[in-house]
MDAnalysis code that builds the backbone (N, CA, C; Angstrom):
import MDAnalysis as mda
import numpy as np

u = mda.Universe.empty(534, n_residues=178, atom_resindex=np.repeat(np.arange(178), 3), trajectory=True)
u.add_TopologyAttr("name", ["N", "CA", "C"] * 178)
u.add_TopologyAttr("resid", np.arange(1, 179))
u.add_TopologyAttr("resname", ["UNK", "UNK", "UNK", "UNK", "UNK", "UNK", "UNK", "UNK", "UNK", "UNK", "UNK", "UNK", "UNK", "UNK", "UNK", "UNK", "UNK", "UNK", "UNK", "UNK", "UNK", "UNK", "UNK", "UNK", "UNK", "UNK", "UNK", "UNK", "UNK", "UNK", "UNK", "UNK", "UNK", "UNK", "UNK", "UNK", "UNK", "UNK", "UNK", "UNK", "UNK", "UNK", "UNK", "UNK", "UNK", "UNK", "UNK", "UNK", "UNK", "UNK", "UNK", "UNK", "UNK", "UNK", "UNK", "UNK", "UNK", "UNK", "UNK", "UNK", "UNK", "UNK", "UNK", "UNK", "UNK", "UNK", "UNK", "UNK", "UNK", "UNK", "UNK", "UNK", "UNK", "UNK", "UNK", "UNK", "UNK", "UNK", "UNK", "UNK", "UNK", "UNK", "UNK", "UNK", "UNK", "UNK", "UNK", "UNK", "UNK", "UNK", "UNK", "UNK", "UNK", "UNK", "UNK", "UNK", "UNK", "UNK", "UNK", "UNK", "UNK", "UNK", "UNK", "UNK", "UNK", "UNK", "UNK", "UNK", "UNK", "UNK", "UNK", "UNK", "UNK", "UNK", "UNK", "UNK", "UNK", "UNK", "UNK", "UNK", "UNK", "UNK", "UNK", "UNK", "UNK", "UNK", "UNK", "UNK", "UNK", "UNK", "UNK", "UNK", "UNK", "UNK", "UNK", "UNK", "UNK", "UNK", "UNK", "UNK", "UNK", "UNK", "UNK", "UNK", "UNK", "UNK", "UNK", "UNK", "UNK", "UNK", "UNK", "UNK", "UNK", "UNK", "UNK", "UNK", "UNK", "UNK", "UNK", "UNK", "UNK", "UNK", "UNK", "UNK", "UNK", "UNK", "UNK", "UNK", "UNK", "UNK", "UNK", "UNK", "UNK", "UNK", "UNK", "UNK", "UNK", "UNK"])
u.atoms.positions = np.array([
    [-27.541, 85.168, 44.512],
    [-27.058, 86.072, 44.906],
    [-26.606, 85.769, 46.822],
    [-25.638, 86.358, 47.165],
    [-25.086, 85.559, 48.104],
    [-25.731, 87.036, 49.192],
    [-26.103, 86.338, 50.153],
    [-26.783, 87.185, 51.342],
    [-24.953, 87.824, 52.401],
    [-25.192, 89.003, 52.451],
    [-23.693, 89.891, 52.844],
    [-23.829, 89.996, 54.053],
    [-25.296, 89.409, 54.976],
    [-25.408, 89.594, 56.376],
    [-24.956, 88.691, 57.007],
    [-25.198, 87.434, 56.000],
    [-24.749, 85.975, 56.548],
    [-24.172, 85.179, 55.674],
    [-22.867, 85.490, 55.845],
    [-22.168, 84.603, 54.885],
    [-21.761, 83.549, 55.106],
    [-21.612, 82.576, 53.574],
    [-21.856, 81.379, 53.663],
    [-20.686, 80.582, 54.328],
    [-21.466, 79.490, 55.421],
    [-20.406, 78.653, 56.234],
    [-18.924, 78.293, 55.460],
    [-18.884, 77.964, 54.063],
    [-17.641, 77.504, 53.498],
    [-16.618, 78.397, 53.632],
    [-17.040, 79.986, 53.787],
    [-15.926, 81.104, 53.772],
    [-15.334, 81.074, 55.021],
    [-14.094, 81.256, 55.100],
    [-13.736, 81.333, 56.543],
    [-13.147, 83.050, 56.481],
    [-13.322, 83.580, 57.985],
    [-13.293, 84.635, 58.623],
    [-10.962, 84.903, 58.405],
    [-11.563, 85.830, 58.203],
    [-9.580, 86.205, 58.172],
    [-9.504, 86.677, 59.691],
    [-8.164, 86.120, 59.951],
    [-7.381, 86.312, 61.621],
    [-7.047, 87.604, 61.454],
    [-7.469, 88.174, 62.571],
    [-6.780, 89.675, 63.107],
    [-5.514, 89.538, 63.339],
    [-5.010, 90.729, 62.751],
    [-3.511, 90.853, 63.074],
    [-3.187, 91.109, 64.299],
    [-3.820, 91.443, 64.882],
    [-3.511, 91.238, 66.358],
    [-3.256, 89.915, 66.828],
    [-4.332, 89.222, 66.390],
    [-4.005, 87.491, 67.243],
    [-2.707, 87.164, 66.509],
    [-2.202, 87.255, 64.859],
    [-1.231, 86.757, 64.952],
    [0.411, 87.941, 65.417],
    [0.363, 88.862, 65.735],
    [0.943, 89.893, 66.214],
    [1.141, 88.970, 67.803],
    [0.248, 88.492, 68.180],
    [0.260, 87.766, 69.701],
    [0.848, 86.316, 69.544],
    [0.546, 85.557, 68.422],
    [0.884, 84.377, 67.905],
    [2.508, 84.594, 67.940],
    [3.250, 85.494, 67.555],
    [4.413, 85.744, 66.397],
    [5.369, 86.017, 68.055],
    [4.766, 87.066, 68.754],
    [5.311, 87.495, 70.101],
    [5.640, 86.289, 71.105],
    [4.602, 85.132, 71.325],
    [4.559, 84.368, 72.230],
    [5.450, 83.122, 71.606],
    [5.829, 83.197, 70.451],
    [6.525, 82.357, 69.673],
    [7.959, 82.932, 70.166],
    [8.247, 83.799, 70.061],
    [9.677, 84.786, 69.793],
    [9.765, 84.687, 71.462],
    [9.214, 84.771, 72.300],
    [9.188, 84.635, 74.049],
    [9.357, 82.550, 74.334],
    [9.230, 82.037, 73.368],
    [9.087, 80.503, 73.933],
    [8.119, 79.944, 74.706],
    [7.082, 80.619, 74.280],
    [6.170, 79.663, 74.966],
    [5.179, 78.843, 74.450],
    [5.601, 78.555, 73.256],
    [5.084, 77.252, 72.365],
    [5.678, 77.015, 71.572],
    [5.355, 75.652, 70.767],
    [5.767, 75.298, 69.063],
    [4.822, 75.833, 68.406],
    [4.851, 75.756, 67.360],
    [3.329, 76.466, 66.066],
    [2.162, 75.607, 66.394],
    [2.327, 74.342, 66.689],
    [1.282, 73.351, 66.793],
    [0.585, 73.999, 68.115],
    [1.514, 73.862, 69.180],
    [0.906, 74.574, 70.575],
    [0.036, 75.810, 70.449],
    [0.915, 76.833, 69.634],
    [0.276, 78.271, 69.530],
    [-0.862, 78.451, 68.533],
    [-0.914, 77.276, 67.747],
    [-1.900, 77.154, 66.471],
    [-3.351, 76.926, 67.594],
    [-3.094, 75.496, 68.331],
    [-4.478, 75.418, 69.158],
    [-4.797, 76.012, 70.219],
    [-4.021, 76.725, 70.844],
    [-4.544, 77.507, 72.062],
    [-4.892, 78.994, 71.343],
    [-4.783, 79.214, 70.109],
    [-5.360, 80.596, 69.366],
    [-6.422, 80.247, 68.415],
    [-6.694, 78.968, 68.828],
    [-7.839, 78.370, 67.644],
    [-7.260, 78.606, 66.015],
    [-6.345, 78.470, 66.039],
    [-5.835, 78.570, 64.388],
    [-5.249, 76.941, 63.899],
    [-5.410, 77.121, 62.413],
    [-4.710, 75.859, 62.038],
    [-3.230, 75.718, 61.858],
    [-2.865, 74.353, 62.297],
    [-1.113, 74.370, 62.365],
    [-0.521, 74.810, 61.438],
    [-0.955, 74.655, 60.425],
    [-0.576, 74.697, 58.770],
    [-0.219, 76.333, 58.790],
    [-1.257, 77.043, 59.086],
    [-1.323, 78.302, 58.745],
    [-0.196, 79.150, 59.627],
    [-0.502, 78.584, 60.975],
    [0.617, 79.443, 62.017],
    [2.159, 78.754, 61.531],
    [2.540, 77.489, 61.064],
    [3.673, 77.173, 60.207],
    [3.921, 77.907, 59.221],
    [2.880, 77.756, 58.203],
    [3.645, 78.831, 56.945],
    [4.163, 80.050, 57.361],
    [3.102, 80.887, 57.943],
    [3.479, 82.401, 58.373],
    [4.724, 82.676, 59.344],
    [5.259, 81.584, 60.041],
    [6.506, 81.307, 60.950],
    [7.490, 81.366, 59.882],
    [7.358, 80.352, 59.037],
    [8.616, 80.448, 57.540],
    [8.336, 81.554, 57.352],
    [7.529, 82.025, 56.408],
    [7.569, 83.235, 55.441],
    [7.864, 84.444, 56.647],
    [7.736, 84.799, 57.407],
    [7.910, 85.920, 57.924],
    [9.284, 85.751, 59.063],
    [10.029, 84.257, 59.012],
    [11.149, 84.451, 59.573],
    [11.062, 84.380, 60.819],
    [9.963, 83.393, 61.677],
    [9.965, 83.776, 63.054],
    [11.380, 83.433, 63.725],
    [11.773, 81.765, 63.493],
    [12.781, 81.116, 63.793],
    [14.427, 82.332, 63.703],
    [14.708, 83.145, 62.526],
    [15.751, 83.486, 62.466],
    [15.614, 84.874, 63.025],
    [14.585, 85.379, 63.295],
    [14.696, 86.528, 64.710],
    [14.907, 85.850, 65.974],
    [14.101, 84.848, 66.559],
    [14.501, 84.287, 67.588],
    [15.843, 83.815, 67.837],
    [16.316, 83.664, 67.095],
    [18.115, 83.158, 67.033],
    [18.991, 84.197, 66.893],
    [18.891, 85.691, 66.462],
    [18.994, 86.723, 66.382],
    [19.270, 87.558, 67.901],
    [17.745, 86.994, 67.995],
    [17.690, 87.708, 69.409],
    [18.330, 86.884, 70.823],
    [18.482, 85.873, 70.367],
    [19.290, 84.678, 71.334],
    [20.393, 85.256, 71.164],
    [21.417, 85.401, 70.209],
    [22.545, 85.752, 69.607],
    [22.901, 86.930, 70.396],
    [22.058, 88.043, 70.333],
    [22.290, 89.466, 71.177],
    [21.922, 89.424, 72.275],
    [21.545, 88.339, 73.204],
    [21.230, 88.283, 74.583],
    [22.128, 87.474, 74.619],
    [22.840, 86.657, 74.236],
    [24.133, 85.926, 74.500],
    [25.265, 86.807, 74.870],
    [25.237, 87.583, 73.967],
    [26.530, 88.669, 73.848],
    [26.295, 89.598, 75.117],
    [25.182, 89.884, 75.426],
    [25.046, 90.981, 76.119],
    [25.186, 90.122, 77.683],
    [25.287, 88.756, 77.751],
    [25.208, 88.460, 79.063],
    [26.998, 88.092, 78.943],
    [27.127, 87.601, 78.130],
    [28.352, 87.324, 78.371],
    [29.383, 89.193, 78.977],
    [28.798, 89.717, 78.408],
    [29.695, 91.318, 78.520],
    [29.293, 91.634, 79.938],
    [28.138, 91.570, 80.548],
    [27.673, 91.687, 81.995],
    [28.652, 90.979, 82.649],
    [28.153, 89.614, 82.393],
    [29.404, 88.481, 83.253],
    [30.934, 88.765, 83.304],
    [31.660, 88.935, 82.001],
    [32.962, 89.596, 82.257],
    [32.907, 90.863, 82.790],
    [32.007, 91.899, 82.791],
    [31.954, 93.457, 83.761],
    [32.194, 92.792, 85.316],
    [31.236, 91.874, 85.781],
    [30.846, 91.949, 86.817],
    [32.017, 91.043, 87.537],
    [32.742, 89.966, 86.695],
    [33.596, 89.151, 87.018],
    [35.115, 90.297, 87.460],
    [35.010, 91.067, 86.841],
    [36.103, 91.870, 86.599],
    [36.107, 92.813, 88.036],
    [34.596, 93.318, 87.911],
    [34.390, 94.227, 89.368],
    [34.776, 93.364, 90.828],
    [34.268, 91.870, 90.576],
    [34.351, 91.106, 91.909],
    [36.017, 90.988, 92.255],
    [36.546, 90.607, 90.994],
    [38.182, 90.616, 91.108],
    [38.988, 92.046, 92.047],
    [38.332, 92.910, 91.149],
    [38.771, 94.507, 91.583],
    [38.792, 94.000, 93.570],
    [37.465, 94.037, 93.425],
    [36.982, 94.331, 95.044],
    [37.712, 93.266, 95.729],
    [38.116, 92.321, 95.264],
    [38.518, 91.244, 96.001],
    [40.073, 91.936, 96.439],
    [40.964, 92.187, 95.659],
    [42.200, 92.551, 95.227],
    [41.926, 93.629, 96.423],
    [41.171, 94.520, 95.943],
    [41.162, 95.826, 97.305],
    [40.959, 95.183, 98.344],
    [40.787, 94.750, 98.898],
    [39.605, 93.940, 100.057],
    [41.207, 93.223, 100.697],
    [41.907, 92.304, 99.931],
    [43.231, 91.798, 99.929],
    [44.005, 92.575, 101.270],
    [44.034, 93.710, 100.182],
    [45.631, 94.435, 99.830],
    [44.867, 95.683, 101.220],
    [43.448, 96.054, 101.858],
    [43.055, 96.283, 102.657],
    [43.365, 95.461, 104.385],
    [43.174, 94.047, 104.356],
    [43.168, 93.093, 105.180],
    [44.564, 93.030, 105.566],
    [45.592, 93.004, 104.614],
    [47.049, 92.963, 104.393],
    [47.697, 93.832, 105.560],
    [47.410, 94.888, 104.811],
    [47.460, 96.684, 105.286],
    [46.869, 96.134, 107.145],
    [46.243, 96.051, 107.224],
    [45.731, 96.070, 108.957],
    [46.147, 94.764, 109.475],
    [46.156, 93.918, 109.328],
    [47.224, 92.921, 110.145],
    [48.583, 93.219, 110.036],
    [49.225, 94.302, 108.934],
    [50.526, 94.768, 109.334],
    [50.676, 95.159, 110.412],
    [49.383, 96.508, 110.527],
    [49.586, 97.295, 111.537],
    [49.170, 96.759, 112.482],
    [48.341, 95.595, 112.687],
    [48.493, 94.933, 114.652],
    [49.667, 93.955, 114.194],
    [50.304, 93.917, 113.710],
    [51.659, 93.262, 113.819],
    [52.906, 94.425, 114.391],
    [53.068, 95.261, 113.921],
    [53.570, 96.728, 114.291],
    [53.444, 97.190, 115.784],
    [51.870, 96.936, 115.885],
    [51.427, 97.631, 117.664],
    [52.036, 96.376, 118.310],
    [51.949, 94.652, 118.358],
    [52.220, 93.884, 118.807],
    [53.839, 94.173, 119.090],
    [54.593, 94.470, 117.961],
    [55.791, 94.051, 118.170],
    [56.530, 95.270, 118.856],
    [55.628, 96.613, 118.658],
    [56.210, 97.776, 119.929],
    [55.589, 97.350, 120.995],
    [54.851, 96.775, 121.178],
    [53.773, 96.166, 122.710],
    [55.025, 95.655, 123.362],
    [55.604, 94.358, 122.426],
    [56.707, 92.984, 123.017],
    [57.965, 94.083, 123.473],
    [58.518, 95.323, 123.201],
    [59.301, 95.655, 123.819],
    [59.051, 96.776, 125.291],
    [58.093, 96.877, 125.334],
    [57.572, 97.459, 126.713],
    [57.195, 96.475, 127.769],
    [56.851, 95.604, 127.796],
    [57.021, 94.000, 127.849],
    [57.773, 93.546, 128.921],
    [57.890, 93.299, 130.328],
    [58.893, 92.692, 131.226],
    [59.549, 91.111, 130.702],
    [61.326, 91.329, 130.841],
    [61.252, 89.835, 130.637],
    [60.658, 89.188, 131.189],
    [60.286, 89.027, 132.110],
    [59.890, 87.914, 133.159],
    [58.430, 87.392, 133.458],
    [57.264, 88.511, 132.672],
    [56.199, 88.518, 132.159],
    [55.351, 87.685, 131.299],
    [55.647, 86.306, 132.120],
    [55.013, 85.582, 130.987],
    [53.335, 85.513, 130.608],
    [52.666, 86.145, 131.574],
    [51.381, 86.282, 131.033],
    [51.241, 87.122, 129.870],
    [52.009, 88.254, 129.885],
    [51.846, 89.278, 129.233],
    [52.816, 88.944, 127.603],
    [53.664, 87.649, 127.802],
    [53.724, 87.593, 126.042],
    [53.085, 86.329, 126.088],
    [51.840, 85.842, 126.392],
    [51.084, 84.672, 126.216],
    [50.124, 85.446, 125.621],
    [49.660, 86.356, 126.639],
    [48.834, 87.564, 125.500],
    [49.334, 88.489, 124.073],
    [50.516, 88.348, 123.962],
    [50.969, 89.269, 123.108],
    [51.127, 87.640, 121.916],
    [51.251, 86.681, 122.129],
    [51.501, 85.906, 120.971],
    [50.270, 85.631, 120.557],
    [48.879, 85.645, 121.371],
    [47.433, 85.154, 120.994],
    [47.250, 86.358, 120.464],
    [47.504, 87.450, 120.600],
    [47.315, 88.600, 119.431],
    [47.783, 88.444, 118.198],
    [48.835, 88.239, 118.284],
    [49.784, 88.224, 117.685],
    [49.435, 86.964, 115.775],
    [49.277, 85.810, 116.684],
    [48.427, 84.738, 116.011],
    [47.440, 85.426, 114.895],
    [46.176, 85.870, 115.287],
    [45.013, 86.259, 114.434],
    [45.626, 86.930, 113.412],
    [46.611, 88.074, 113.361],
    [46.670, 88.659, 111.918],
    [47.902, 87.957, 111.168],
    [48.559, 86.836, 111.883],
    [49.806, 85.989, 111.053],
    [48.981, 84.970, 110.258],
    [47.712, 84.419, 110.799],
    [46.706, 83.787, 110.526],
    [46.232, 84.602, 109.126],
    [45.685, 85.929, 109.232],
    [45.075, 86.171, 108.172],
    [45.606, 86.368, 107.188],
    [47.068, 86.848, 107.085],
    [48.048, 87.377, 106.415],
    [48.393, 86.146, 105.725],
    [48.659, 85.254, 106.448],
    [49.074, 83.550, 105.870],
    [48.204, 83.193, 104.746],
    [46.740, 83.447, 105.182],
    [45.685, 82.307, 103.894],
    [45.642, 83.594, 103.239],
    [45.655, 84.784, 103.077],
    [45.197, 85.788, 102.027],
    [46.100, 85.485, 100.888],
    [48.034, 85.412, 101.859],
    [48.712, 85.392, 100.517],
    [49.315, 83.701, 100.029],
    [48.187, 82.661, 100.581],
    [48.189, 81.630, 100.144],
    [49.457, 80.749, 100.926],
    [50.033, 81.331, 101.764],
    [51.293, 80.711, 102.143],
    [50.808, 79.498, 103.322],
    [49.382, 79.353, 103.320],
    [48.976, 78.430, 104.673],
    [48.942, 76.915, 103.499],
    [49.123, 77.143, 102.024],
    [49.123, 76.011, 100.947],
    [50.270, 74.735, 101.533],
    [51.413, 75.350, 101.460],
    [52.480, 73.889, 101.699],
    [53.422, 74.809, 102.816],
    [53.909, 74.091, 103.987],
    [54.661, 74.150, 105.455],
    [55.907, 74.921, 104.363],
    [56.577, 74.503, 103.059],
    [57.548, 75.269, 102.753],
    [57.664, 76.666, 102.569],
    [55.994, 76.940, 102.319],
    [56.065, 78.237, 101.755],
    [55.865, 79.448, 102.901],
    [55.323, 78.877, 104.227],
    [55.568, 80.023, 105.498],
    [57.028, 80.144, 105.429],
    [56.945, 81.594, 105.956],
    [58.142, 82.679, 106.310],
    [58.934, 82.182, 107.740],
    [60.152, 81.876, 107.587],
    [61.119, 81.826, 108.532],
    [60.835, 82.315, 109.683],
    [61.037, 83.391, 109.799],
    [61.210, 84.681, 110.455],
    [59.894, 84.627, 111.557],
    [58.773, 84.283, 110.997],
    [57.858, 83.966, 111.676],
    [57.497, 82.957, 112.806],
    [58.261, 81.780, 112.212],
    [58.232, 80.248, 112.796],
    [59.247, 80.295, 113.599],
    [60.426, 81.156, 113.140],
    [61.466, 81.694, 114.202],
    [60.884, 81.782, 115.743],
    [59.870, 83.535, 115.374],
    [59.553, 84.311, 116.676],
    [58.797, 82.864, 117.184],
    [57.801, 82.369, 116.644],
    [57.093, 81.721, 117.612],
    [57.826, 80.923, 118.390],
    [58.651, 80.000, 117.922],
    [59.724, 79.167, 118.641],
    [60.454, 79.476, 119.877],
    [60.976, 81.203, 119.290],
    [61.746, 81.445, 120.484],
    [60.710, 82.401, 121.754],
    [59.522, 82.690, 121.277],
    [58.638, 82.982, 122.146],
    [58.469, 81.714, 122.978],
    [58.223, 80.923, 123.051],
    [57.577, 79.676, 123.460],
    [58.606, 79.292, 124.484],
    [59.955, 79.117, 123.952],
    [60.891, 78.403, 124.247],
    [61.620, 79.724, 125.902],
    [61.027, 81.051, 125.649],
    [61.057, 81.995, 126.568],
    [60.532, 81.709, 127.775],
    [59.038, 81.435, 127.248],
    [57.970, 81.180, 128.399],
    [57.959, 79.948, 129.139],
    [58.951, 78.675, 128.154],
    [59.494, 77.524, 128.791],
    [60.334, 77.560, 129.761],
    [61.451, 78.547, 129.565],
    [62.544, 78.508, 130.639],
    [61.954, 79.598, 131.738],
    [60.921, 80.391, 131.519],
    [60.841, 81.287, 132.736],
    [59.982, 80.444, 133.827],
    [59.003, 79.180, 133.196],
    [59.263, 78.253, 134.565],
    [60.148, 77.356, 134.879],
    [61.419, 77.628, 134.408],
    [62.662, 77.230, 135.283],
    [63.368, 78.074, 135.922],
    [62.985, 79.537, 135.840],
    [63.406, 80.637, 136.885],
    [64.651, 81.306, 135.946],
    [64.598, 80.717, 134.958],
    [65.574, 81.539, 133.862],
    [64.802, 82.944, 133.176],
    [65.705, 83.885, 133.570],
    [65.128, 85.371, 132.491],
    [64.600, 85.091, 131.220],
    [63.736, 85.598, 130.995],
    [63.420, 85.544, 129.173],
    [63.971, 86.747, 128.774],
    [64.696, 85.925, 127.672],
    [65.369, 86.700, 126.545],
    [64.735, 86.634, 124.731],
    [63.526, 87.378, 124.854],
    [62.984, 87.610, 123.893],
    [63.487, 88.676, 122.608],
    [63.982, 87.775, 121.588],
    [64.431, 88.748, 120.294],
    [63.412, 89.718, 119.873],
    [64.000, 90.862, 119.389],
    [63.045, 92.178, 118.834],
    [63.623, 91.571, 117.042],
    [62.589, 91.962, 116.399],
    [62.296, 91.647, 115.194],
    [62.549, 93.305, 114.522],
    [63.466, 93.057, 113.748],
    [63.608, 94.800, 113.011],
    [62.278, 95.421, 112.527],
    [62.042, 96.488, 112.611],
    [60.731, 96.917, 111.406],
    [61.255, 97.426, 110.312],
])
């Protein structure tokens, strides 16, 4: 008769469900192969591999990976669209601001005395920043042929006027129509 208090050493004890749940969870989280998890939890490699196949742990991992990939794609697309929209709004704001500064500089130029070379130099310096910002935002700095002729002409005229001032000639600075 078998001793129930002291089972025979040849009979294996059943692995608790909590251990199998932990092994499955670790497998699905990618924390080890069947053999590694079997060793870690004191189980037979064949038993873990059999249960993995029988309960289709790999299929569950694949499905979870696919769902995660889809969600990641959705989030990435949404974030990229948001960033693109923000970049567009910022570009528009910066262009509006640059245009506003150019308008103020244009008005100030009308008030500058014809022979005040220092004021003209300051206007040119102030004028260059918004023009450079706008040029970069509109990607007009990529090739010289794309630069607006009016802007280049105005720079040349202001430089020529400043050069002639040194020769005693009056400065004739054209006003660009707004």
